[in-house]
TINU-934206 format. One line per field, with one value per residue (C-alpha): residue number from 1; z, y, x; residue in three letters. Coordinates in steps of 0.1 Angstrom, whole numbers. Example, Ala and Ser with C-alpha at 12.3 -4.5 7.8 and 13.67 -1.06 7.14 Angstrom:
BEGIN
pos (1;2) .
Z (78;71) .
Y (-45;-11) .
X (123;137) .
code (ALA;SER) .
// end
This chain:
BEGIN
pos (1;2;3;4;5;6;7;8;9;10;11;12;13;14;15;16;17;18;19;20;21;22;23;24;25;26;27;28;29;30;31;32;33;34;35;36;37;38;39;40;41;42;43;44;45;46;47;48;49;50;51;52;53;54;55;56;57;58;59;60;61;62;63;64;65;66;67;68;69;70;71;72;73;74;75;76;77;78;79;80;81;82;83;84;85;86;87;88;89;90;91;92;93;94;95;96;97;98;99;100;101;102;103;104;105;106;107;108;109;110;111;112;113;114;115;116;117;118;119;120;121;122;123;124;125;126;127;128;129;130;131;132;133;134;135;136;137;138;139;140;141;142;143;144;145;146;147;148;149;150;151;152;153;154;155;156;157;158;159;160;161;162;163;164;165;166;167;168;169;170;171;172;173;174;175) .
Z (459;444;441;465;489;490;492;524;537;529;552;581;583;579;609;633;623;629;647;642;606;595;606;594;556;560;566;539;516;526;525;485;478;497;494;525;551;584;603;602;602;640;663;648;668;698;696;689;722;745;736;735;770;762;785;773;760;724;719;719;696;674;668;661;635;620;621;605;576;570;565;551;517;524;515;484;474;482;462;430;440;435;404;382;394;387;348;352;380;362;339;359;385;364;370;410;414;420;417;398;429;455;446;439;476;487;471;487;521;517;503;527;560;544;559;591;564;561;598;601;572;582;606;582;563;529;532;550;511;493;518;505;465;473;494;469;443;464;476;510;527;530;567;580;554;567;606;597;582;615;642;628;608;648;663;639;642;678;684;659;678;719;702;689;724;743;728;724;766;763;751;768;799;784;779) .
Y (2101;2118;2153;2163;2139;2159;2190;2173;2167;2203;2217;2196;2201;2244;2240;2222;2251;2280;2267;2298;2307;2275;2264;2290;2283;2249;2253;2279;2255;2223;2247;2255;2222;2196;2168;2182;2164;2187;2151;2155;2188;2195;2164;2173;2210;2198;2179;2211;2229;2197;2192;2229;2236;2259;2265;2239;2277;2273;2240;2268;2296;2271;2258;2297;2301;2279;2275;2317;2300;2273;2303;2325;2295;2286;2325;2324;2292;2305;2335;2317;2296;2326;2343;2312;2298;2256;2258;2281;2258;2227;2234;2237;2212;2185;2209;2212;2172;2177;2151;2160;2127;2157;2181;2163;2152;2188;2204;2178;2186;2219;2221;2197;2217;2250;2277;2251;2231;2257;2250;2213;2205;2225;2196;2168;2147;2153;2170;2200;2210;2211;2235;2265;2259;2251;2279;2303;2290;2297;2328;2322;2357;2366;2371;2346;2322;2340;2332;2296;2289;2304;2286;2255;2255;2264;2236;2208;2225;2230;2199;2180;2197;2182;2155;2159;2174;2142;2118;2132;2131;2095;2086;2102;2085;2056;2049) .
X (1371;1350;1351;1316;1336;1361;1343;1322;1359;1370;1333;1334;1375;1366;1337;1365;1384;1365;1335;1304;1312;1320;1282;1270;1286;1278;1239;1235;1259;1243;1203;1209;1239;1221;1249;1265;1247;1240;1234;1269;1280;1254;1268;1301;1297;1280;1311;1336;1316;1328;1366;1372;1353;1329;1300;1270;1247;1277;1257;1224;1242;1263;1224;1212;1240;1231;1197;1204;1221;1200;1169;1193;1198;1161;1149;1175;1155;1124;1127;1141;1107;1086;1105;1106;1074;1064;1073;1108;1116;1107;1135;1161;1159;1180;1209;1200;1198;1159;1138;1102;1091;1108;1090;1053;1061;1066;1037;1011;1031;1025;986;976;996;995;1020;1029;1043;1077;1085;1080;1095;1121;1131;1119;1149;1144;1119;1139;1154;1133;1103;1113;1100;1063;1064;1075;1052;1025;1034;1036;1041;1080;1078;1062;1078;1110;1104;1087;1119;1138;1121;1122;1157;1174;1158;1167;1205;1199;1187;1214;1237;1232;1232;1268;1272;1261;1268;1301;1299;1286;1318;1339;1324;1327;1359) .
code (MET;THR;GLU;ILE;GLN;GLY;PHE;ILE;GLN;TRP;ILE;LEU;SER;PHE;VAL;SER;ASP;ASN;LEU;TYR;VAL;GLY;VAL;PHE;PHE;ALA;SER;LEU;VAL;GLU;THR;VAL;PHE;PRO;PRO;ILE;PRO;SER;GLU;ALA;VAL;PHE;PRO;LEU;ALA;GLY;TYR;ILE;VAL;LEU;LYS;SER;ASN;MET;PRO;PHE;PHE;HIS;VAL;ILE;THR;VAL;GLY;ILE;THR;GLY;GLY;SER;GLY;SER;SER;LEU;GLY;ALA;PHE;VAL;ILE;TYR;LEU;ILE;ALA;LEU;LYS;LEU;GLY;ARG;GLY;GLY;LEU;TYR;LYS;TYR;MET;LYS;TYR;ALA;ARG;ILE;LYS;LYS;GLU;SER;MET;VAL;LYS;ALA;ASP;ILE;TRP;PHE;GLU;LYS;TYR;GLY;ASP;LYS;SER;VAL;ILE;ILE;GLY;ARG;VAL;ILE;PRO;GLY;LEU;ARG;GLU;LEU;VAL;SER;ILE;PRO;ALA;GLY;ILE;PHE;GLY;MET;ARG;ILE;ARG;LYS;PHE;LEU;ILE;PHE;THR;PHE;ILE;GLY;SER;CYS;ALA;TRP;SER;ILE;SER;LEU;THR;ILE;ILE;GLY;TYR;TYR;LEU;GLY;VAL;ALA;SER;ILE;THR;ILE;PHE) .
// end
């Protein structure tokens, strides 16, 4: 097992044992260091809500908690991009495992759709982690960035948590 796989396993165990804190932490880390797949964290959280016999509203609040963690992580990336600019980011991208082609895609997306690319980009795998960079580089207003990021992040988190919940319901019904 590689170090990254071990870390992902640890995160998933942490989420299983500490639902709300685990989801917040996993979302924050996943946004800043993308090897943690939100596609695994949130469905697991939805399944935990189901298996723990928690009321359905926990699916929504867990999703909002995850959206909050993702928003905080995205804000960190936004601030770094705002401070360093394009030239500074190109120097450090290799350490963050960001390919130049991915950055170019995110830039094109942001130039095409403007500020609303943040809210849309937060629900598109592959762009969700990167959309904060052009927002920072192009100097999107912080308040608007935070609002759009929170809305998009919560939509993503809640959707995946609901999927995990209902896939759990389906597996219990089938078996």
